[in-house]
C-alpha positions in Angstrom: 33.4 136.9 3.0 30.8 137.8 5.5 29.6 135.0 7.8 26.4 135.4 9.8 25.4 133.1 12.7 21.9 132.7 14.1 20.3 131.3 17.2 22.4 128.7 19.1 25.0 128.7 16.4 25.6 132.4 17.3 25.6 131.6 21.0 28.2 128.8 20.6 30.5 130.8 18.5 30.1 133.9 20.6 29.4 136.4 17.8 26.6 137.3 15.5 28.8 137.8 12.4 32.3 138.2 11.1 34.1 139.0 7.9 37.0 136.6 7.0 39.4 136.0 4.1 38.9 132.4 3.2 41.8 130.2 1.9 41.6 129.1 -1.7 40.9 125.5 -0.8 37.6 126.5 0.8 35.4 126.1 -2.3 32.0 124.8 -0.9 29.8 125.2 2.1 31.2 121.8 3.4 34.7 123.1 3.0 33.9 126.2 4.9 32.4 124.3 7.8 35.4 122.0 7.9 37.7 125.0 7.9 35.7 126.8 10.6 35.8 123.7 12.9 39.6 124.1 12.9 39.5 127.8 14.0 38.8 127.0 17.6 36.8 125.0 20.1 33.8 127.4 19.8 33.5 126.6 16.1 34.0 122.9 16.6 31.2 123.0 19.2 28.9 124.9 16.9 29.4 122.5 14.0 30.0 119.3 16.0 27.1 117.4 14.5 27.5 117.2 10.7 24.4 118.0 8.8 22.5 119.7 11.6 23.4 123.3 11.0 21.8 124.7 7.8 23.4 127.3 5.5 22.3 130.0 3.1 24.6 131.4 0.5 23.6 135.0 -0.4 20.2 134.3 1.3 19.4 131.2 -0.7 19.3 127.9 1.2 22.4 125.9 0.3 23.6 122.3 0.5 27.0 121.2 1.6 28.2 120.9 -2.0 27.1 124.4 -2.9 30.0 126.4 -4.3 31.1 129.6 -2.7 32.7 131.3 -5.8 31.3 134.8 -6.1 29.3 134.6 -2.9 29.2 137.7 -0.6 27.6 136.1 2.5 27.1 132.8 4.1 24.6 132.4 7.0 24.5 129.5 9.4 21.4 128.6 11.4 19.9 125.6 13.2 16.9 123.7 11.8 13.7 125.6 12.3 10.5 124.1 13.6 7.0 125.4 12.8 4.3 126.1 15.3 
C-alpha cells in the first residue's frame, strides 16, 4: 500500500511517501497508525497524539474506523487551518 505524508508528519517521519506490505491484522486506519507507531521512533513521534493526525483513504477523508480493504493509498496530514 502506498502511504503519503504531508507537512510536519512528513518532517517527523523523514520521507514524503513509501510503499509497504501491511500485515493482515492491519484492517483499519487506526490499526495502521498503531502498526506504524511500532516501526520506529520517527513514526511514534509523528503519531504521538492520538486523533491529531488526519487521514485520507484513496483521497477521501477517513475516520480511524475506516476499513483499508481494497485501498491503494493512505495519506496522513495534520489538521489544516483556514485563513
